[in-house]
C-alpha positions as CSV (number, residue, x, y, z in Angstrom):
1,M,10.8,11.0,-38.2
2,A,13.9,12.1,-36.4
3,E,11.4,14.2,-34.4
4,M,9.7,10.9,-32.6
5,R,13.4,9.9,-31.2
6,S,13.0,10.9,-27.5
7,L,15.5,10.1,-24.7
8,T,13.1,7.1,-24.2
9,S,13.3,5.2,-27.4
10,V,17.1,5.4,-27.6
11,K,17.1,3.5,-24.4
12,L,14.5,1.0,-25.3
13,K,16.8,0.3,-28.8
14,N,19.8,0.1,-26.7
15,L,18.2,-2.7,-24.2
16,L,16.8,-4.2,-27.4
17,S,20.0,-4.7,-28.8
18,G,21.7,-5.6,-25.5
19,I,23.7,-2.4,-24.8
20,P,23.5,-1.9,-20.6
21,V,21.4,0.6,-19.5
22,T,21.9,2.9,-17.2
23,A,19.4,5.7,-15.7
24,T,19.2,8.7,-18.3
25,Q,20.3,12.2,-17.2
26,K,17.2,14.7,-16.9
27,E,16.6,18.1,-16.1
28,P,17.2,18.7,-12.4
29,G,14.1,17.6,-10.4
30,S,12.2,15.9,-13.3
31,T,12.1,12.5,-11.1
32,M,12.0,13.8,-7.8
33,T,8.1,14.5,-7.6
34,R,7.9,12.1,-4.6
35,L,11.2,12.8,-2.6
36,T,11.2,15.4,-0.1
37,K,14.6,16.8,-1.3
38,E,16.8,16.3,-4.2
39,P,19.4,13.5,-2.9
40,S,23.2,14.7,-2.2
41,A,25.6,13.4,-4.2
42,I,27.3,10.1,-3.7
43,N,31.1,10.1,-4.3
44,S,32.8,6.6,-3.3
45,L,31.0,3.1,-3.4
46,P,31.5,2.9,0.7
47,E,29.2,5.9,0.1
48,L,26.8,4.4,-1.4
49,L,26.9,0.8,0.8
50,A,26.6,3.3,3.8
51,T,24.1,5.1,2.6
52,A,22.3,1.9,1.5
53,R,22.6,0.5,4.9
54,D,21.2,3.5,6.5
55,M,18.2,3.2,4.3
56,E,17.4,-0.2,5.1
57,M,17.9,0.3,8.9
58,E,15.6,3.5,8.9
59,A,12.9,1.1,7.4
60,V,13.7,-1.5,10.1
61,A,12.8,0.8,12.6
62,G,10.1,2.7,10.8
63,Y,8.3,-0.9,10.5
64,E,9.0,-2.2,14.1
65,A,7.5,1.1,15.6
66,L,4.9,0.8,13.7
67,R,4.3,-3.0,15.0
68,E,5.3,-2.1,18.9
69,H,2.1,0.9,18.3
70,M,-0.5,-2.1,17.1
71,R,0.6,-4.4,19.5
72,Q,-0.4,-1.6,22.3
73,T,-3.4,-1.0,20.8
74,G,-4.9,-4.2,20.1
75,K,-4.6,-5.3,16.8
76,P,-2.5,-8.6,16.4
77,E,-3.8,-8.8,12.6
78,L,-1.6,-5.9,11.9
79,V,1.2,-6.8,14.0
80,A,1.7,-10.0,12.0
81,V,1.1,-7.5,8.9
82,F,4.1,-4.9,9.9
83,E,6.8,-7.9,11.7
84,R,6.4,-9.3,7.8
85,L,7.5,-6.1,6.6
86,A,10.3,-5.3,9.0
87,A,11.4,-8.9,8.1
88,E,11.5,-8.0,4.4
89,E,13.6,-4.9,4.8
90,R,16.3,-7.5,7.3
91,E,16.6,-9.5,4.7
92,H,17.2,-6.2,2.4
93,L,20.0,-4.7,5.0
94,A,21.6,-8.4,4.8
95,S,22.2,-8.5,1.4
96,V,23.5,-4.7,1.4
97,E,25.4,-5.9,4.5
98,K,26.9,-9.1,2.4
99,W,27.9,-7.1,-0.4
100,S,29.9,-4.5,1.5
101,T,31.6,-7.6,3.1
102,E,32.3,-9.0,-0.9
103,L,33.5,-5.6,-1.9
104,G,35.6,-5.3,1.7
105,V,33.7,-2.3,2.4
106,L,34.4,-1.7,6.3
107,R,30.5,-2.0,8.0
108,N,31.9,1.4,10.3
109,T,31.7,3.5,7.2
110,T,29.7,6.5,7.5
111,A,26.9,7.8,4.9
112,S,28.0,11.6,4.6
113,Q,24.1,12.5,3.8
114,S,21.0,11.7,5.5
115,D,18.6,11.3,2.9
116,E,15.4,10.1,4.6
117,L,13.0,8.2,2.8
118,F,11.0,6.3,5.1
119,D,7.7,7.4,5.6
120,D,4.7,5.7,7.7
121,E,2.3,8.6,6.1
122,G,0.8,9.1,9.8
123,M,-0.2,5.4,10.6
124,N,1.7,5.6,13.5
125,L,-1.0,8.9,14.6
126,T,-3.9,7.4,12.7
127,D,-6.7,5.7,15.2
128,P,-6.2,2.0,14.5
129,D,-9.7,1.1,13.4
130,L,-9.0,2.9,10.5
131,L,-5.9,1.1,9.6
132,S,-6.2,-2.1,7.0
133,A,-3.5,-4.7,5.9
134,Y,-4.5,-2.9,2.5
135,R,-3.2,0.4,3.7
136,A,0.0,-0.7,5.1
137,F,1.2,-2.2,2.1
138,S,0.1,0.2,0.1
139,V,2.2,2.4,2.4
140,A,4.9,0.1,2.0
141,V,4.9,0.1,-1.9
142,R,5.0,3.9,-2.0
143,N,8.2,3.4,0.6
144,E,10.1,1.0,-2.0
145,E,9.2,3.1,-5.5
146,R,10.8,6.0,-3.4
147,A,13.7,4.2,-3.2
148,F,13.7,3.1,-6.6
149,L,13.4,6.8,-7.7
150,F,16.3,7.9,-5.2
151,W,18.7,5.1,-6.8
152,T,17.8,5.9,-10.3
153,Y,18.3,9.4,-9.5
154,I,22.0,8.6,-8.2
155,S,22.9,6.1,-11.3
156,A,21.7,9.3,-13.2
157,H,24.1,11.6,-11.2
158,A,26.7,9.9,-10.3
159,P,30.6,10.7,-10.4
160,T,32.1,7.4,-11.8
161,S,30.5,4.5,-14.2
162,E,31.3,2.3,-11.2
163,I,29.0,3.8,-8.5
164,A,26.5,4.5,-11.7
165,K,26.7,0.8,-11.9
166,A,26.0,0.1,-8.1
167,A,23.3,2.4,-8.0
168,E,21.5,0.8,-11.0
169,R,22.0,-2.3,-9.1
170,M,20.5,-1.0,-5.8
171,A,17.7,0.3,-8.1
172,R,16.8,-2.6,-9.4
173,E,16.8,-4.9,-6.2
174,E,14.0,-2.0,-5.2
175,L,12.2,-2.4,-8.1
176,G,12.2,-6.0,-7.3
177,H,10.9,-5.3,-3.7
178,V,7.7,-3.2,-5.2
179,S,6.9,-6.2,-6.9
180,T,6.8,-8.5,-4.2
181,L,4.8,-5.9,-2.3
182,R,2.7,-5.2,-4.6
183,R,1.7,-8.4,-4.8
184,E,0.6,-8.3,-1.4
185,R,-1.1,-5.4,-1.5
186,R,-3.0,-7.2,-4.5
187,A,-3.7,-10.1,-2.2
188,A,-5.2,-7.9,1.0
189,F,-7.4,-6.1,-1.6
190,H,-8.8,-9.2,-2.6
191,M,-9.6,-9.9,0.6
192,R,-11.4,-6.9,1.2
193,T,-13.7,-6.5,-2.0
194,K,-15.5,-9.7,-3.7
195,S,-18.0,-8.0,-6.4
196,Y,-15.5,-7.7,-8.8
197,V,-15.7,-9.4,-12.6
198,L,-12.3,-10.0,-14.4
199,Q,-11.8,-8.4,-18.0
200,T,-9.3,-9.8,-20.4
201,V,-7.5,-6.4,-21.8
202,A,-4.7,-5.8,-24.5
203,I,-1.8,-4.2,-22.9
204,S,-1.3,-1.6,-26.0
205,E,-4.8,-0.6,-25.1
206,L,-4.1,0.2,-21.7
207,E,-1.3,2.1,-22.9
208,R,-3.3,3.9,-25.6
209,R,-5.6,4.9,-22.7
210,L,-2.5,6.5,-20.6
211,E,-1.1,8.3,-23.6
212,V,-4.5,9.7,-24.2
213,H,-5.0,10.6,-20.3
214,L,-1.5,11.6,-20.2
215,K,-1.7,14.3,-23.5
216,A,-4.7,15.6,-21.5
217,L,-3.1,16.3,-18.5
218,A,-0.4,18.1,-20.3
219,K,-2.9,20.1,-22.0
220,N,-4.6,21.1,-18.7
221,Q,-1.7,21.6,-16.6
222,P,1.0,23.9,-19.1
223,T,3.4,24.3,-16.1
224,H,3.7,20.7,-16.1
225,A,3.1,19.8,-19.3
226,N,6.5,18.6,-20.8
227,R,6.9,16.1,-18.5
228,F,3.3,14.5,-19.0
229,L,4.0,14.8,-23.2
230,E,7.4,12.6,-22.3
231,F,5.4,10.1,-20.2
232,A,2.7,10.0,-23.0
233,Q,5.5,9.6,-25.7
234,Q,7.0,6.9,-23.3
235,A,3.3,5.0,-23.3
236,F,3.2,5.5,-27.3
237,E,6.7,3.6,-27.7
238,R,5.7,1.0,-25.1
239,R,2.6,-0.1,-27.1
240,A,5.2,-0.9,-29.9
241,V,6.9,-3.4,-27.6
242,T,3.3,-5.2,-25.8
243,Q,1.0,-5.9,-28.8
244,D,0.7,-9.4,-27.7
245,Q,0.2,-8.9,-24.1
246,T,-3.0,-8.8,-22.5
247,V,-4.0,-8.7,-18.5
248,E,-6.7,-9.7,-16.6
249,I,-8.6,-6.9,-14.5
250,E,-11.0,-7.0,-11.9
251,R,-13.7,-3.7,-12.6
252,S,-16.8,-3.6,-10.8
253,P,-19.9,-3.5,-13.5
254,T,-21.1,-0.2,-12.6
255,G,-17.5,1.2,-12.2
256,P,-16.3,4.4,-14.1
257,D,-13.6,4.3,-16.8
258,L,-9.9,3.8,-15.1
259,Q,-8.1,7.0,-14.7
260,A,-4.3,7.7,-15.6
261,T,-3.4,6.4,-12.2
262,A,-5.5,3.7,-12.3
263,L,-3.9,2.2,-15.8
264,A,-0.4,3.2,-14.6
265,E,-0.7,1.1,-11.6
266,L,-2.1,-2.0,-13.8
267,L,0.5,-1.7,-16.2
268,L,3.3,-0.9,-13.5
269,D,2.1,-4.6,-12.3
270,H,2.0,-6.4,-15.5
271,H,5.6,-5.5,-16.6
272,L,6.9,-6.4,-13.0
273,G,5.5,-9.6,-13.9
274,Q,6.6,-10.1,-16.9
275,A,9.6,-9.1,-15.2
276,E,10.2,-12.0,-12.9
277,L,8.2,-14.8,-15.1
278,S,10.8,-13.7,-18.1
279,K,13.6,-16.7,-19.1
280,D,15.6,-14.8,-20.5
281,D,18.2,-11.4,-19.5
282,R,16.9,-9.3,-21.8
283,T,13.3,-9.7,-21.7
284,R,13.8,-9.3,-17.8
285,D,15.5,-6.4,-18.6
286,L,13.1,-4.8,-21.3
287,A,10.3,-5.1,-18.4
288,Q,12.3,-3.8,-16.0
289,Q,12.8,-0.9,-17.8
290,L,9.3,-0.4,-18.4
291,A,8.2,-1.0,-15.1
292,G,10.9,2.1,-14.2
293,Q,8.9,4.5,-16.9
294,L,6.0,3.2,-15.2
295,V,7.2,4.4,-11.6
296,E,8.1,7.6,-12.7
297,T,4.7,8.1,-14.5
298,L,3.0,7.4,-11.4
299,A,5.1,9.5,-9.4
300,A,4.5,12.9,-11.4
301,L,0.2,11.2,-11.3
302,R,0.4,11.5,-7.6
303,G,2.2,14.4,-7.1
304,R,0.2,16.7,-9.7
305,P,-1.8,19.9,-8.6
306,A,-5.5,19.1,-8.1
307,G,-7.5,20.4,-10.7
């Protein structure tokens, strides 16, 4: 059984035994699918907090610009959506500022790098008639997922345990933001679709289907085989800790079978929900760990070449 012990199984066993877990360092670029470049090193806690502050300010400015664009083009319903997103980011910024104050980090501390993560995905150039609340929240979700991947990478490559723990804290907060925004996106989706039926499915079955898809991708795309096989192994191992869990999913009666990305999306929503509903730290930490795996899986699936 030794060959079955992947990095993931070690992380899960550590987590289940109560040992604090930080991001496991991987080969360069393995988690960078959806980041435009590999992050620069962060070498001090003040620099980390300054970077976090700059990232939140960038997001606030981006959503405020989109809010004004929607106002100028006569889309009041989207003005409200982007104001809500900007307000969320202002709360995140306030949280970073509070943390900085508690640690005595001066507000004029500057980041030594410029890792621009916010991406409006061209919404400021798109015809407003083609935009919707669902698309706005989808873009926001992807931005928060990028931030999660960023902080996970920083934690894995941190020069000190202090920086690693601070980056892990930021990653956990970003995962919470992902959960909130995915809920908003789901609500927007419900407003768009009414012809769907509920179907109860075992989480372990969804993980099995995802594992099958990922193994097929590994076979069909040799250059990415190792990464997809690693994610397939994670799906296999998650089945062991989710055997009694089920989820209700919305499916069109005539719709096709769920593909890998849709399966990963459903599983991510489930584990984020489990983290929010958990009544003890160990259960919450495990659910967040599983959700973190699926964020990385989604990043790889979305970034894979066509074909």
